[in-house]
Structure formats: structure tokens, C-alpha cells
C-alpha positions as CSV (number, residue, x, y, z in Angstrom):
1,M,15.7,3.4,14.6
2,T,13.8,1.2,17.0
3,D,13.3,-2.5,17.4
4,A,9.5,-2.4,17.7
5,L,9.1,-4.6,14.6
6,A,12.0,-6.9,15.3
7,G,11.2,-10.4,14.3
8,K,8.4,-9.3,12.0
9,V,8.2,-10.0,8.3
10,A,6.5,-7.4,6.1
11,L,5.5,-7.5,2.4
12,V,5.1,-4.2,0.6
13,T,3.7,-4.1,-2.9
14,G,4.6,-1.4,-5.4
15,A,7.7,-0.7,-3.3
16,G,10.2,0.3,-5.9
17,K,9.6,4.0,-5.6
18,N,7.7,6.8,-4.0
19,I,5.4,5.9,-1.1
20,G,5.9,2.2,-1.4
21,R,9.7,2.6,-1.2
22,Q,9.5,4.8,1.9
23,I,7.1,2.4,3.6
24,A,9.6,-0.5,3.0
25,L,12.5,1.6,4.3
26,T,10.5,2.7,7.4
27,L,9.4,-0.8,8.3
28,A,13.0,-2.1,7.9
29,R,14.3,0.8,10.0
30,D,12.3,-0.5,12.9
31,G,13.4,-4.0,12.6
32,A,11.1,-5.8,10.1
33,A,12.5,-8.0,7.4
34,V,10.9,-6.7,4.2
35,I,9.8,-8.3,1.0
36,V,10.1,-5.5,-1.6
37,N,7.7,-6.1,-4.4
38,G,7.6,-4.6,-7.9
39,R,5.9,-5.6,-11.2
40,S,8.5,-4.9,-13.9
41,D,11.2,-2.5,-12.7
42,R,13.6,-5.0,-11.0
43,D,16.4,-2.5,-10.9
44,A,14.3,-0.1,-8.7
45,V,13.3,-2.9,-6.4
46,E,16.9,-4.1,-6.1
47,V,18.0,-0.5,-5.1
48,V,15.5,-0.5,-2.3
49,V,16.7,-3.9,-1.1
50,A,20.3,-2.6,-1.2
51,E,19.3,0.5,0.8
52,I,17.8,-1.6,3.5
53,E,20.8,-4.0,3.6
54,A,23.2,-1.0,3.8
55,T,21.6,0.0,7.1
56,G,21.9,-3.5,8.5
57,G,18.3,-4.6,7.7
58,R,17.1,-7.7,5.9
59,A,15.2,-7.6,2.6
60,I,14.5,-9.6,-0.5
61,A,13.2,-8.6,-3.9
62,A,9.9,-10.2,-5.1
63,M,8.8,-9.5,-8.6
64,A,5.1,-10.2,-9.4
65,D,2.1,-8.5,-10.9
66,V,-0.5,-8.5,-8.2
67,A,-3.2,-8.5,-10.8
68,D,-2.2,-12.1,-11.5
69,P,-3.5,-14.4,-8.6
70,V,-1.1,-17.2,-9.5
71,A,2.0,-15.0,-9.5
72,T,0.9,-13.2,-6.3
73,A,0.4,-16.5,-4.5
74,A,3.8,-17.8,-5.7
75,M,5.5,-14.6,-4.5
76,V,4.0,-14.9,-1.0
77,E,4.9,-18.6,-0.7
78,T,8.5,-18.0,-1.9
79,A,8.9,-15.0,0.4
80,V,7.5,-17.0,3.4
81,A,9.8,-19.9,2.6
82,Q,12.8,-17.5,2.6
83,L,12.0,-15.4,5.6
84,G,10.1,-17.9,7.8
85,G,6.6,-16.3,7.9
86,L,4.6,-13.2,7.3
87,D,3.2,-10.6,9.8
88,I,2.6,-7.4,7.9
89,V,1.0,-6.8,4.5
90,V,0.9,-3.4,2.8
91,S,-1.1,-3.3,-0.4
92,N,0.3,-0.3,-2.1
93,A,0.5,-1.2,-5.8
94,G,-1.8,0.8,-8.1
95,L,-2.1,2.4,-11.4
96,R,-3.1,6.0,-12.2
97,R,-4.7,7.3,-15.3
98,Q,-6.5,10.5,-16.3
99,T,-9.3,9.7,-18.7
100,A,-12.7,11.4,-19.1
101,F,-15.5,9.0,-18.2
102,V,-17.2,9.3,-21.6
103,E,-14.0,8.3,-23.3
104,M,-13.0,5.5,-20.9
105,S,-12.9,2.0,-22.3
106,V,-13.9,-1.1,-20.4
107,G,-10.4,-2.3,-20.8
108,E,-8.9,0.7,-19.1
109,W,-11.5,0.5,-16.3
110,R,-10.6,-3.2,-15.7
111,E,-6.9,-2.5,-15.9
112,I,-7.1,0.0,-13.0
113,L,-9.3,-2.1,-10.9
114,S,-7.3,-5.3,-11.5
115,V,-4.3,-3.8,-9.6
116,A,-5.6,-1.7,-6.7
117,L,-8.7,-3.8,-5.9
118,D,-8.3,-7.2,-7.4
119,G,-4.6,-7.1,-6.5
120,A,-5.4,-6.4,-2.9
121,F,-7.8,-9.4,-2.9
122,H,-5.2,-11.7,-4.4
123,L,-2.6,-10.5,-2.0
124,C,-4.8,-10.8,1.1
125,K,-6.1,-14.2,0.0
126,A,-2.5,-15.5,-0.3
127,A,-1.3,-13.9,2.9
128,A,-4.1,-14.5,5.3
129,P,-3.2,-18.2,6.1
130,H,0.3,-17.1,7.0
131,L,-0.9,-14.3,9.2
132,I,-3.3,-16.7,10.9
133,A,-0.4,-19.2,11.4
134,R,1.6,-16.5,13.1
135,G,-1.2,-15.8,15.5
136,G,-2.1,-12.4,14.1
137,G,-0.8,-9.5,12.0
138,A,-1.6,-6.3,10.2
139,V,-2.8,-5.4,6.8
140,V,-2.9,-1.9,5.3
141,G,-4.3,-0.8,2.0
142,L,-3.2,2.4,0.4
143,S,-6.3,4.3,-0.7
144,G,-6.4,8.0,-1.9
145,I,-8.2,11.2,-1.5
146,S,-9.8,10.9,-5.0
147,T,-12.2,8.4,-3.6
148,H,-13.5,11.0,-1.2
149,I,-13.6,14.2,-3.2
150,G,-14.7,12.9,-6.6
151,T,-11.7,13.9,-8.7
152,P,-12.6,14.3,-12.4
153,N,-11.2,11.9,-15.0
154,R,-10.3,9.3,-12.4
155,C,-13.5,7.5,-11.8
156,H,-11.8,4.1,-12.2
157,V,-9.1,5.0,-9.7
158,S,-11.8,6.3,-7.3
159,A,-13.8,3.2,-7.6
160,S,-10.8,0.9,-7.1
161,K,-9.8,2.7,-3.9
162,A,-13.4,2.8,-2.6
163,G,-13.5,-1.0,-3.1
164,L,-10.1,-1.3,-1.4
165,E,-11.4,0.5,1.7
166,G,-14.5,-1.7,1.7
167,L,-12.4,-4.8,1.5
168,M,-10.3,-3.6,4.5
169,R,-13.4,-3.0,6.6
170,A,-14.8,-6.4,5.8
171,L,-11.6,-8.2,6.5
172,A,-11.2,-6.2,9.7
173,V,-14.3,-7.9,11.0
174,E,-13.8,-11.3,9.5
175,L,-10.1,-11.7,10.5
176,A,-10.4,-10.1,13.9
177,P,-10.8,-13.4,15.7
178,H,-7.4,-14.4,14.3
179,G,-5.8,-11.2,15.7
180,I,-5.4,-9.6,12.3
181,R,-6.0,-5.9,12.0
182,C,-6.9,-4.3,8.7
183,N,-6.9,-0.6,7.9
184,S,-6.6,1.8,5.0
185,V,-4.4,4.9,4.7
186,S,-5.7,7.6,2.3
187,P,-3.0,10.1,1.2
188,G,-3.8,13.5,-0.2
189,A,-1.4,15.3,-2.6
190,I,2.0,13.8,-1.9
191,D,5.3,15.1,-3.3
192,T,6.2,12.1,-5.5
193,V,7.4,11.6,-9.0
194,R,4.3,11.1,-11.2
195,G,4.4,8.7,-14.1
196,A,3.5,10.1,-17.5
197,A,0.3,8.1,-17.6
198,A,-0.9,9.7,-14.4
199,G,-1.4,13.0,-16.2
200,A,-1.3,16.5,-14.6
201,L,-2.0,16.9,-10.9
202,P,-5.7,17.7,-10.4
203,S,-6.4,21.3,-9.3
204,T,-8.0,20.1,-6.1
205,M,-4.7,18.5,-5.1
206,T,-2.4,21.5,-5.5
207,N,-0.8,23.5,-2.6
208,A,-3.4,26.2,-3.0
209,G,-6.2,23.6,-2.5
210,T,-4.8,22.3,0.8
211,P,-5.3,24.1,4.1
212,L,-1.7,23.4,5.2
213,G,-0.5,24.9,2.0
214,R,1.9,22.2,0.9
215,K,2.1,18.7,-0.4
216,G,2.6,15.8,2.0
217,R,5.9,13.9,2.2
218,V,6.3,10.2,1.6
219,E,7.7,9.9,5.1
220,E,4.4,11.2,6.5
221,I,2.5,8.4,4.8
222,A,5.1,5.8,5.7
223,E,5.0,6.8,9.4
224,T,1.3,6.4,9.4
225,V,1.5,2.9,8.0
226,R,4.3,2.1,10.5
227,F,2.0,3.3,13.4
228,L,-0.9,1.1,12.2
229,V,1.1,-2.1,11.8
230,G,3.1,-1.7,15.0
231,P,2.2,-2.2,18.7
232,E,1.0,1.4,19.0
233,G,-1.8,0.7,16.6
234,G,-2.9,-2.5,18.3
235,Y,-6.5,-1.3,19.0
236,I,-7.1,0.2,15.6
237,T,-8.9,-1.9,12.9
238,G,-11.4,-1.3,10.1
239,Q,-10.5,2.4,9.8
240,T,-9.5,4.7,7.0
241,I,-6.8,7.2,8.2
242,H,-6.7,10.4,6.1
243,V,-3.3,12.1,5.6
244,N,-4.1,15.0,3.4
245,G,-3.2,18.4,5.0
246,G,-6.9,19.2,5.5
247,A,-7.9,18.8,1.9
248,F,-10.7,16.4,2.9
249,L,-12.2,16.5,6.4
250,T,-14.1,13.6,7.8
């Protein structure tokens, strides 16, 4: 544990499990007060809050669907009122589906984009004034390898994450005068619990398809986010950082 993020306030969406949970725990470990967001599973969110508090950290639960701009704005305002400001925003919430393009409905297409892309827009729109008021901050969007390798049956996921990376690059330039850095982290195959709707793991994301011969750990993604939002990442903005064991090479 360090105090590198002492005095900072971080908001992590989709933080009730897997990568989001680990990001919240890692930021809290290094001193940040954390707003732990979830959409519907309050119990999971409360467990993460309790984990942070058990180690002497400070955290609050914040339930909101980031696809809803009104709910997202209200979550940010409530969290800022309780914790006194906002310095770090991690847009991690997303949905995964496996559907062939020729069978995909417009409704499913929009559902996926409404969380990973529209949700990031709503979140950043609500958070930006508070980051500006603090004299700067850091935003990280969680992208994914599918965007870069063209995984079948996930065109909506790929499109949403490509848009997210574009949003981060644009905001990196536009918000730089305010001292706000914006980056994306693109995980490869990570050892997480997959929801039923996510379907089977694509063959391109198995251990055999990765040069390092294994899945990544949630801690490896969380530490990358921690680096980007901390003082060590102070000269990095507008970038997509790939953490994929060599499955995609830039």
C-alpha cells in the first residue's frame, strides 16, 4: 500500500465484480476514496465497499445505469457531495453478447453501445466540470482486444469499444488545457467470471492463442489503470495501452 493517491476521489463504473472490482480495490489501496458503481447488483457493490473499508479505506456505493444520462449525472453529483470532489474516473461498465451479425437486431446493437459508449459519454460529461474544478484529473476507458482483432459475433462490442477509444483520444486533446488526461486500457483474455450472455470464449482469446500462453489477471489490468491515473502516468494522454499477453501487437 502507498499513499500516492491520498486525497484523491475515484469513481469506477461496473465495479461490483471482475476487473472493475479489482480497479476499485487497487485505487483504494493507494489512498483514493472510491465511488463503487453498479447497475443492479447492490449486494456485489456493497461487498466491494466493505472490502475497502476493512483495510482502512473509504468507499461509497453508487447505483446507477450509465446508459441513463439523468441517473449518471445524479450519481456523480451525489458522490461529489459526499466525498468533496472528483479526481479520477474509470469507465469500465459494459455488456457482452455473442450474436452473429446477420442475426443481430437493432435493439441489441443499441443496447451494447448504450453502455460502453453512450455510458462513457454520459459519465465524462457529468464528471468533467468536477475534474476541471479540482485543477485536473484522469479518465480511463476500458476497451478490449475485440476492437483490434475483429472477433466474430461481437461487432457491436467491437464498435462500442472503438468508439470509446476515439472518445478518449478526443477528450485527451480537448481537456488537456484543464490538466485532465484521458486514456484507454485494452485488455486481452482475462481470467474473469463470464456472464451467461457473454457466450463461450472466442478461440482467438484462449491460452493457445496468446504468446504468453495464459490468461491475464484482473490485478494486471488494475495496476495498469493505477499507473495511468497516478503521478507516474502524468505525461501519458490520448493513448490506448494494450494488456493482452502478445495476442495483439501494435
